[in-house]
N, C-alpha and C positions, 0 to 999 in steps of 0.2 A: 278135621275141618280144611277144605280145598284154597288153596290161595288167588287173589286174583285173576280172571282168566286173562286173557293174550289184548282184547281188544281193549280191556280195565289199564292194562300196562303201559301199552302204546299212550293211551289220552294220559295218563299220570305222567309221563315224560314230556307232552306238547304242554300240560297242567303246574309244569314246573318254570314254564316262562309266563312273566309277568310286565306290568309297569315299571315293578321297583326291581324284577331280576328280568332286562330283555336277553343278558349276554350272559351265558351258564360254562363253568366246565365242566367233564364229562362227570366230574366227580362231584359239584354241584347239582347237578340234573340227576345223581343217582341218590344224593342225599334227599333231595327234596321230593324228589318223585317214590323214596321210599323203596326201592329198588336195589337188587344187588351191584355192585360195581359190571361183575358180568354180563345179567341182565341188562343193566341202561347201556352197557354197549355195543350189545346185538339190536336193540330195538336202533338206538340213535343211530349205528350207522343204515338201518333198514330205513329209516325215514329221511337221512339224509339222501341216500339216493334215489329216494322218490322226489327230492325237493322241498319236504317239508321242515327241513332243516339245513342250516348252512356254517360250515365251518371256516373261522379264518384262518388265515396265516399262523396267527398263535396259539391254536388249537382250541379257542373258544365257539361257542355252538351258540347261534341266532336265529330266530324262527324264518324260514323260506321264503321265498317268492309263490310256492306254489300255492300255500297256505292263504295268501292273497288274494291270488287267483281266483281259488275257492267260494272264499268269501264275498268276493266282490258280486258273486250270484248270486247273494241273498236280497231278497226283495225289503226288505229291510236296512240295506247294508248300503253299500255305493249306489246301486239302482236309486233308494230315495234322496240320498244325499246328492246326486246328478239332479234330481226333478227338483230339489229345492233350495239347490245353490243362489238362482236369480233371483229368489226372494229372500234369501240369507243375505246376502251382497245389497238389496235395498232395502233390509232393514240398518245393517249397519250405516249406509249411507246416513240413513238418518235420523241414526243415533252416535255413530263413532263410538260406541260402545260394544263390549263383549256379546255375540249373537251363536248362539246356540240350537244345536238339535238333537235330538235323543229318542227313546225308545225303552219300552220296556220289555226285560229280560227277568221272567219271576217278581222278585221282589226287590229288584233293582233295577236302577236307570242305568242306558248306556248311552253313551254319548260319540253320533257317527258326523258331526261334523262343530266345530268352531270357530268363529273368526274374531282374534282378538284385536281390540282397540289398544292401537298405541298409547295412549295415553291413560287406559280405563282400569279402574280396581283390577289388583290381581284376583285370580281366583285358582283352585286346585282341580283343574280341569286339563285334561287332553282329550283327543281322540280316540275312543276304546275304555278310558276309563269309566268306572260303575262307582255310585253312591246309592246306598238307603232312598228309597222311593220318596219316605216323608219328609228329609231333610235338604230337597232341591224342589224350585220353582218347577220346574218339568215333570218331576217326579211326582210331585201333588196335582198336577194336571193333569198325568197318567193316571194315577189312583184312582182321582176322582170320577172314573170314567169305566173303572175294572166292574168286575160283576161283583154284585151284593154281598157273596158269600165272602168272594176274596178279599174284600176290604174291611169286611168283620176280622176276618181271622189276623190280616195283618194289625188294624189297631189291636188285636187281644195279643199280642206278640211282645218282643221286648222292641224297642224303639230307638235305638243308638243314640247319645247324644253329642254332638261336637262343639258346642258353645252354651253360654247359660243360655241362648235363646232358641234352641233345638227343640221342635215339637217332642216330645219324650211322653203323653199321656194320650192314654188311648182316645178318651173321650174327647178332649180338646182336639184331636186328627180327626174324629165322627165332624164335629164341627166344622173343621176348617174345609174338609173336602166337601159337605154343605155349601157352603159358601163359594166354594169352587165353582160347583155346578151352575151357580145361581148366579154367578157373575159371568162366567165364560171364562174366566183367567184366575191363574193362581197367581199371588204376593210371596213370596219367600222373603224374609228378612230375618239376617245377620244370622242364620242358621248351620252354615259351614263355616263361613269368618266372618268377623265381629262388623267389618263393615262393607258387607256386599249388600244389594237388596236386588231380587230376580223377578221378573215378570213373564208370564210364562201363559201359552195357550194352546189347545188340544189342534193337532192334524187329524184331520179324517181320511178314512181311506174311501173308495167308491159307494162301499157299503154302507157308510155311514158309522164307522166304527173308530174309535179313537185309535192310530197305529204307529201316532209320535208326537212330540210335543217342542214348539218353538218357543226362545226365550231370548232376555237382552236382561245382561247382569251389569248394573253399574254402581256407585257409591254409596251408600246406603246416608250419609252425610249430606246429600244434595239431591238424591234422587228426587225425579218431577214425575211418580209414579201414574199422576192424569193425563200425563203428555204420552205416556210411554203405555199404556194400555191400548189405544188406537189403533199406535203400529205395530204391536204384535198381533195383533188380534188380526190386520190388513196380511201381516205374514204368514198366517195361521191359514187363514181363509185361504190365501192365494195358491199355497201348497195344496190346502187338500182338493181345491178343483183342477189343479194340473195333473191331480191322482184319481180326478174322474167323478168326485163328491158335487153332488147338486143339492142345496140347500130346499130347505122345505119352503113352499109358494106361499 
């Protein structure tokens, strides 16, 4: 049986880094990537020479700026963030709560922008963070507009729970997604933390497909959901128009 290919080994080195492990020693990289120390040393050297990794004075490795430069070219990354930022700032000024922009990557939602309210409810989110689609407002807004086959596969799979309120039943999730499509917004209550409520709306690309979602997260105990819905819809609509979408007349 042949082992991992050279590209697979390179990707394993990069995948050793995540939000919980942003700085690693060579030994850590070797262990987390499942590679021998000799192989890890060779690959880390090549990635460092190219700029994908950087080594600090103590010998610890970090993700390099070269990767950020490449990632900035993604149309669903920095480019989308730059277009959306004025509307996200307007939404923050209207609510002074946590404002988020996210995209879908497979069965997960990835946050590409986050504006934090000074006195807003605490959330387990940072730029680049990932969560299952069913457990967040932005995730529900995105999942509700996926292809029917993908939705059915997702609803039929394992739905991880994070609080007693997380949707973990496929039939319930199907009903919630239908409500999201009908209402045009997703309301997610206490699904990741027991004290937060999220209102999210889909963002459409020029061809009308849903490419992202925007949300505001507020304390659940005193959430004024009816007042938040128009503000979130307005932000999503503004971003969509900036992306070239034109509503049907």
